[in-house]
C-alpha positions as CSV (number, residue, x, y, z in Angstrom):
1,M,0.7,16.3,15.3
2,A,4.3,15.0,14.7
3,S,7.0,17.4,14.6
4,I,8.9,18.0,11.4
5,K,12.0,16.0,13.0
6,I,9.8,13.1,13.7
7,K,8.2,13.0,10.3
8,R,11.6,13.3,8.5
9,L,13.2,10.4,10.9
10,R,9.9,8.2,10.0
11,E,10.7,8.7,6.3
12,Q,14.3,8.0,6.7
13,I,13.7,4.8,8.6
14,R,11.0,3.6,6.1
15,Q,13.3,4.1,3.2
16,K,16.2,2.5,4.9
17,V,14.2,-0.4,6.0
18,A,12.7,-0.9,2.5
19,T,16.2,-0.9,1.0
20,V,17.8,-3.1,3.5
21,L,15.0,-5.8,3.0
22,V,15.3,-5.7,-0.7
23,R,19.1,-5.6,-1.0
24,D,20.7,-6.9,2.1
25,I,18.5,-9.6,3.7
26,S,19.2,-12.9,2.2
27,D,16.7,-14.7,4.2
28,P,14.6,-16.5,1.7
29,R,11.6,-16.2,3.9
30,V,11.6,-12.4,3.4
31,T,10.4,-11.9,-0.1
32,M,7.7,-9.7,-1.7
33,V,7.6,-7.3,1.4
34,T,6.6,-3.8,0.9
35,V,7.2,-1.2,3.8
36,T,4.1,0.8,4.1
37,R,4.6,3.2,6.8
38,V,6.4,4.0,10.1
39,E,5.3,5.1,13.3
40,L,7.8,6.7,15.8
41,T,7.3,7.4,19.4
42,R,8.2,10.8,20.5
43,D,11.0,9.7,22.7
44,L,12.4,7.8,19.7
45,S,12.4,4.6,21.7
46,L,10.1,2.5,19.4
47,A,9.4,2.5,15.5
48,K,6.7,0.3,14.3
49,I,7.4,-0.9,10.8
50,Y,4.2,-1.6,8.9
51,W,4.7,-3.9,6.1
52,S,2.5,-5.6,3.6
53,S,2.7,-8.7,1.3
54,L,0.0,-10.2,-1.1
55,A,1.1,-13.6,0.3
56,E,-1.5,-15.9,1.9
57,D,-1.8,-16.3,5.7
58,A,0.7,-19.3,6.0
59,Q,3.2,-17.6,3.8
60,R,2.6,-14.4,5.9
61,R,3.7,-16.1,9.2
62,T,6.6,-17.2,7.5
63,I,7.5,-13.9,6.5
64,E,6.7,-12.5,10.0
65,R,9.3,-15.2,11.5
66,G,11.9,-14.0,8.9
67,L,11.4,-10.4,9.7
68,E,11.5,-11.0,13.3
69,D,14.9,-13.0,12.9
70,S,16.5,-10.1,10.9
71,R,15.1,-7.6,13.2
72,A,18.7,-6.8,14.8
73,W,20.4,-6.5,11.5
74,V,17.7,-4.1,10.1
75,Q,18.0,-2.2,13.5
76,R,21.8,-2.0,13.2
77,E,21.5,-0.5,9.6
78,V,18.9,2.0,10.8
79,A,21.2,3.1,13.6
80,Q,23.9,3.8,11.0
81,I,21.6,6.6,9.3
82,L,20.3,8.1,12.0
83,S,22.0,11.0,13.8
84,T,20.2,10.5,17.0
85,R,21.5,9.7,20.5
86,T,19.5,6.5,20.6
87,T,18.2,4.0,18.1
88,P,14.6,3.1,18.1
89,T,13.6,-0.5,18.8
90,L,12.1,-1.9,15.7
91,Q,8.7,-3.5,15.7
92,W,7.1,-5.3,12.9
93,C,3.5,-4.8,12.1
94,F,1.5,-6.3,9.4
95,D,-0.5,-3.6,7.6
96,E,-4.0,-4.9,7.3
97,S,-5.2,-1.7,5.2
98,V,-3.6,-3.2,2.1
99,R,-5.5,-6.4,2.4
100,G,-8.5,-4.5,2.9
101,S,-8.1,-2.4,-0.1
102,A,-7.4,-5.5,-2.1
103,R,-10.6,-6.9,-0.6
104,M,-12.5,-3.9,-1.6
105,A,-11.3,-3.8,-5.3
106,E,-12.5,-7.6,-5.5
107,I,-15.9,-6.7,-4.1
108,I,-16.2,-3.8,-6.6
109,Q,-14.9,-6.1,-9.5
110,D,-17.5,-8.9,-8.5
111,A,-20.3,-6.3,-8.3
112,R,-19.5,-4.9,-12.0
113,E,-19.5,-8.5,-13.3
114,E,-22.8,-9.0,-11.8
115,D,-24.3,-6.0,-13.1
116,D,-23.0,-6.8,-16.6
117,R,-24.4,-10.3,-16.4
118,R,-27.8,-8.9,-15.3
119,A,-27.6,-6.5,-18.3
120,R,-26.9,-9.3,-20.6
121,D,-29.7,-11.4,-19.1
122,R,-32.1,-8.3,-20.0
123,G,-30.7,-8.0,-23.4
124,E,-29.0,-4.8,-22.8
125,T,-25.4,-4.4,-23.9
126,G,-24.5,-1.3,-22.1
127,D,-22.6,-0.1,-25.5
128,E,-25.7,1.9,-26.6
129,E,-25.9,3.7,-23.3
130,Q,-22.2,4.6,-23.6
131,Q,-22.5,5.7,-27.2
132,T,-25.5,7.9,-26.3
133,E,-23.3,9.6,-23.5
134,D,-20.5,10.1,-25.6
135,Q,-22.5,11.7,-28.3
136,E,-24.2,14.1,-25.8
137,F,-20.7,14.8,-24.5
138,D,-19.3,15.5,-28.2
139,N,-22.3,17.5,-29.2
140,G,-23.3,19.4,-26.1
141,P,-20.5,22.1,-25.4
142,A,-19.8,22.6,-29.3
143,D,-23.4,23.3,-30.0
144,D,-23.6,26.0,-27.2
145,L,-20.5,27.7,-28.3
146,N,-21.8,27.9,-31.9
147,A,-25.1,29.4,-30.9
148,R,-23.5,32.2,-29.3
């Protein structure tokens, strides 16, 4: 488990990197990038900066090159806010979890559309079922209270 100091430093680094990427980096390759998290070694020698973007693979590689080219500048900016003896070396890592969650949302949406299509094919609208549930919810608890 990380110490409180490490957690605080990770959050400071994450905030500073995100701010620098949005405000200070003028590289057109580095656009629409979100810093998702930072992992920091105990000896503060390395900070892995996890980032995400909704860009496609080719655009993602372009963003990666832009981030790598701006690494020294970002590291210097991070060094200015840290009150530590050393400044961690920054390493850019694409965060696959965002892509996975977007893919999962897409799968769920596809499944819902498939369910709706099958219900229409069977002649069900789904609205009657929802109305029945709403009526049971509206009438259920009130009737119980009035009966007492």
